[in-house]
N, C-alpha and C positions, 0 to 999 in steps of 0.2 A: 476503858478507853477504846476508841475505835481504831482498828488496824487500817493503815493506809494501803490502798490497792492502786496499782498502776492503771492508767487508762487503757493501755494496750491489753493487759490481762482482762480488764473488765469488758472491753469490746470483743475480745476473743471469746469469752464465755457467753456473751449475748448472742453473737453470731452462731456459736456452736449450739446453743439451746434453740435458737430459731430453726437452724437446719435440722436438728434432731427432732424437733416438734413437727416439722413438715414431713420428714420421712416416716415418723411413727404414725402421724395422722393419715398419711396416704396408705401405708401398709395396713394400719388398723381398720380403715374403712373398707379396703378390698377384702381382707380376711373375714371381717364381720359379715360382709355381703355374701361371701362364699359359704360361711358357716350357716347363715340364714337360709341360703338356697338349699343346702343339704338337709336342714331340718324340715323345710317345706316338702322336699322330695320324699323324705321318710314319712311325713304325715300323709301324703298322697298314697303311698304304698299301703299304709295302714287302713285308710278309708276304702281303697279298692278291695283289700282282702275282706274287710267286714261286709261290704256290700255283696261280694261274691258268695260268701258263706251264708248270708241271710237270704239272698235270692234263690239259691239252689239248695238250701238246707244241708250244707256240707258239714262234715265233721273231720277236722284235721288233728293230727298229733302235734305236740309243741315243736318238734323238730321241723315238720313240714311247714307249720305257720311261720317259724323263724326264717326258713328258707324263702317263703313267699314274701315276707316283709322286707327282706333284703339285708345288706351288711350293716345298715345303720340302726338296726334293732337287735336287742339281746334279751334273753329271759331274765326276769328279776331273781335276785338271790334272796335268801331268807332274811326277813326283817326289812327289806327294801320296799318302799312305796312305789308301785308301778305307775308309769305315765300313760300306759295303754293296756286296756283289759279287753280280752276277746273270749266270747262264750262259744265253746265247741263241745258238742255232745253233752250238754247240760253241765259242763264244768268250765269255770273261768280260769283263764291263764293270763298272767301279767307280763308285760314287756316294758323295757326302758330303753331310752336312746343310747346307742353305743357311741358316746362322745369321743372315746379314744380313737375309734376307727374313723370317725368324722375328722378329727384333727390330723390323723395320718394322711388321709386322702386329700385334705385341704392343703397341707404342706406340700404334698407331692404335686398337686395340680398348680400351686402358686410358687413353686420353687424358683422359677425364673424371675418372677416379680420380686421375691424376697432377695434374690441375688442382686437384681438391679437396685433395689432399695439399699442394700448394704454398700454397694459401690457408690450410690448417690450420697450416702452418709459420709463415706470416706472423702469423696470429692468436696462435700459441703464443709467438712472439717478443714481441709486444705484451703478452701476459699475463705473460710472464717479467719484463719491465721493470716492469709495474704491481705485480706481487706483491712483487718485490724492493724497490720503493719503499715499498709499504705496510708491509712488515716492518721495513725499516731506518729509516724516518722516525721512529718513536718512539724508536729507539736514538740517532739523531742528536740529537733533541731532548733526550733524557736526558743525553747527553754535554755538550751546551751548558749545561744546568741544573747539572750537576756542576761545571763551570768557574765558574759564577756563585756557587754555594755556597762553593767553595774560595776565591773572592775576597771572601767575607764578605757577599754579597747574599742575602737571604732570598727564595726563589722557591717557587712551587707550580706543578706541571704540571697543566693541565686534562685531564680524562678525555675521550678521543675515543669516538665512537659505535660505530665498527666495529673497534676494537682487540681483539686476541685476549685471552682471559682471563688468560694469563700476563703480558701487557703491562699489563693493568689492575691486577693484583696488584703488579707492579713499580712502576708509577706511584704507587699508594697507599702502598707502603712508602717510596718516595723522599719523598713529601710528608710522611709522618710523621717521617722522619729529618730533613727540613729544619726542621720545626716544633720538634723536640727540640733541634736545633743552635741555633736562634734563642733558645729558652728558656735553653739553656746559656750562650750568649753574653751574654744579659741578666744571668744570675746572675754570670758572670765580671765584667761591668761593675759590677754592684752591689758585689761583693766588693772589686774594685779601688778603687772609689770609697770604700768604707768604710775600707779600709786607708789611702788617702791622707788621708781626713778624720781618722782616728785619729792619724796622724803629725802632721798639721797642727794638730790640737787640742792635742797635747802642746807643740808649738812655741809656739802662740799663748798657751796658758796661762802658760808661763814668760815669754814676752815681755810679756804684759799685767801680770804681777806686777812685772817690772822697770820698766815704764813708770809704773805707778800710784804707786809709792813716790816717785820724784822729783816727780811731779805734785802729790802731797799736800804735799810740802815747799814746792814753788813756790807753791801756793795759800796756805799758812800765811804765807809771807814776803810774798806780795802783800797779804794782809789786814793784816799788821802795818805794811807800808809805807803802805797807805791810811789806817790809823789815825793814823800819824805825820804824813801830809800834812794830814789833817783838823785835827790838833792845831796844826800850824804855821799853817794858814789861819785857825783860830779866833783866833790871837794877832795876826792882821793882817800877818804877815810873808810876803811873796812870794805875794800872792793870785793873780796871773796865772800864775805858775809852778806853783802848786798845781793850778789848773784844767787846765793842759796835762798835768801829771803824772797827774791823775785820768783824763783821756781815754786816755792811754797805758796806764794800769793796767787800764782797762775793756776795751781791745782785747786786752791780754794775758790778762785773765780769760776773755774770750769765746773766745779760741783754746784756752786750757786746758780750758774746758768742752767745746769741740768735740772736742779730743783725748780727753777723758775719755769722751765719748759713743761715740767709735770703739772705745775699749777696752771699754766696757760691751757694745757690740754683739758684739765678738769673744768676750767671755766668755759672753754669753748664747747664742752659737752653739755654742761648744765645751763649755759647762757649763750647759745649761738647768736651770732650777730645777724641782723636782718638780711634776707636774701634780696639782691638787686638783679633782676633778670634783664639782660641786655644781649644784643647780638655779639657773639664772641667767636673769633676765628681760632680753630683748634691748631692751626699752623704755628701760632705764637707760643704754644706750650712747649714745643720742641727746643727752641733756643734757651728758653728759661730753664727747662729740665736739664739741659747740658751744663748750664752755668751753676745751677743749684745742687745738682746731684753728682757732678764730676768729682769733687773732693771726697764726698762720702764713698763713691765707688772705689777710688784709690785706697781709701782707708780700709775697706773690706776686701780689696783685691778682686773687684768685680768689673767685668767688661760691660760698659754702658753702650747700648745700641738704640739709636733714635731712628724711627721709620715714619715716612709720610706716604700713604697710599693714594692720596688725592690732595689737590690744592684747593685753597679757599673753601674749606669746610666750615661753614658758619652755623653755629648752634645758638639756641636761646639758653643762656646760663649766666652765672656770676663768675667772672674771670678769677677773682681772688679765691673763691671756693673751689674752682677747678684746680688751681695750683695746690691748694691744700689737699685735695683728693690725690693728685699725682704724688705729692711729697709723702703722704702717709702710706700709700700703697708701695711706693718705691723703697722707702726706709724699711718697711715691714718685710719686703722681698729680700733686700740685702741682708738683713739680720737673719732671715730664715736660711740663707745659703751659707752663712758663715761656718756651720758645723761640718761642711763637706770635706774640708781638709785635703783638697787636691784630688778628690775622687773623680771629679769631672770639672770641666770649665764652668765657672760661675758667670752667667750672662744675665743682665737685666735689660729687658726690651720695653721701651715706651713707644707706642705707635698710635697714629691717628688716621682716620679715614671714614668711609661710610660702612654701615653694617652690611654684611655679605648678603643678606636677604631681608625683605620687608618684614617688620615685626608688627603684627596687629594691623597689617594693611597700610602702614605708614613708614616711609623711608626715614632713617635716623642716622645721625652721626655717631661715631664710636671712638672711645679712647681705650686702648689696651695696654695693660701693664702685666708682663709675664716674666717669670724667672725659671731657672733650671735647678731649683732647690729640691729637697726631698719630698715635697708635696705635703698635703694636709691629710691626716689620718681620717678615714671615714667615720671613726667613732666620735670625733670632735668637730667634724665639718659643720654640723648643724648648730654649733655653739660659738663659732668664731666671731659672730656679730653681736654676741651678748656683751653688755658693758662689764668691764673689769675681768673678763675671761682672757687669760694669757697662759702660754706654755713657757714663757721666757723667765729667767731669773730676775731680770730688770725690766720694768715697763708697767704701764697702768692698765693695759688691756682695753684702751679706749680708742685706739687708732681706727680699727675697722668699724667700730660702732659709729664713730664720727663720719666715716666714709658713707656708711649706709644712710645715716640721717641726711647728709648733704645731698646724696643722689635722690632720695625721696623728696627733699625740699625743692630740688630743681625739676621735679616731675619726670625724672629719667628712670632707667632700669639698671640693675646691677646683677651680673651673672658671674658665676665662679666655676672654673674647670680645674680639677686637680688630679694629679697622678704621681707615681714615684719619680717621674722625670721632670716635674715642675708644676707650677701653679699659674693660672692665667685669670686675671680679673678683667671684665669687659664692662664699660659704662656706656649705655645707650642714651643719647640726648636728642631732643627734638631739633630739627633743622629750622633755620630761619627761612629758607626756601628750598625747594627740591633740588637735588643734585643729579648728575648724570648717572644712569643705571649701570654703566660699565665701569664706574669707579667705586671700588669697594675694598675693604680691608680683609685679607684672607684670614680665615679662622685657623 
């Protein structure tokens, strides 16, 4: 089996071998040239001595001839084949090149070049490590990012200043791919959510039909029983028993009403009525809110505040759906404040006016519903609009989902601001016509 080698180590060895080859080639060429020059100089000394002895018929001893030849020649030892033979006094003497002395002189003469070569080799090694790191670092980062994307995390690689053009293009392509994958995941989530909601809608529609039929029958029988009790009580028979029966029937009727409201919520979620867009004055919401929410506010011991920051704010919407929006948000707010138990004053504010600043370049009307409750935990804030998600012991978890659907159906926008001091929902709606710029609802 082949052993896997990291690209950084491979590139480091490649750069190192290239640097070593360059240094060795440079030093080798220079030393070889110096060695050749010294051999040529030694050959010239030998030719000069031969010519001198021949022209003047001289006879020298081996010591004198060795001195005349110079330091790069030495006498041959026994059994050694001489590279130079000189006839002196009828006797031949053999000499060989003194390579050891040649090497010593060559190293001495080229010591600065060798030192520079060693320093160059060290610098080349450092450059090899640096270049391999610079070239492989983007690849390692890209590898890590690919693992993150494979794990479902959306990431983007920042561009580095000194990265090569090819790496710049690769990073840009990766970022585009990551963005496309994130959009595709979002589309898949939406499709999956729509499929689940469609299946859930079919189930709830059938379930609601089956529940409402016996509810209607129970309501009819309860009304008949109440009429019978009233008739018996009017005749003076069993007055005390009739009162107890009325209380029990009232509890039964209240529970049936609550069950019917749940069914109505389910039906409005899976089968919303058609939206009728007409000019609607937001001012009309405040009297209606006071009449409809007053009793509920007393029940939860909540102070109801109605505010109007501008007059005649006309938006394009459906009046019935706007009332449903306010009702759902207000009831949800009052229920969220109930656990405070006197820690601070419980205040529910319903306000209308203009948006404090243009949104998307278009002036809009705004409905604001805020409370002084404990706020929404950041851990669940992204889930509060999911169908059937609720933190209450009682409830369907459909109120905010219906609110979001209605706002989207009206072509508006829904924003949420939450802190430990309270929660504020703002609904932005298109105006029928432009309003004055100095009339707006304070955020």
